[in-house]
C-alpha positions, 0 to 999 in steps of 0.5 A: 108092839104095833096093832094091825087091822085085816079082813079075813079076805086079805088075809087070804088075798095076801098070805094064803093065796099068795102064787108064789108062797113062802119060805121055801116053796118060794126059794124053789119056785124061784131056784129049782136048780138048787133043789134037784129039780124034785117036783114031790119035793115041791109038792109036800112044801106046798101042802107044807105051806097051806097047812099051816097056813089055814091054820093060823088063819083060823086062830086068828079068825076062829072057824069060818062058819063062826059069826064075827066076833071082833076078836083082839089077840 
């Protein structure tokens, strides 16, 4: 596998703060008519996506207040 380098800030900008979202969130935003236009459903998907991406961020970078320790995965 190819190694990549990304900072926490780059991760946040490109992944956790992506206004288009990912997977179901993106599909629901781009074609709301296919998902019955239910705003509660979209809200639930966005919340689930946010929680998941924050967990991934912490898994990759450690807790935000933790000093950088040059982790290797």
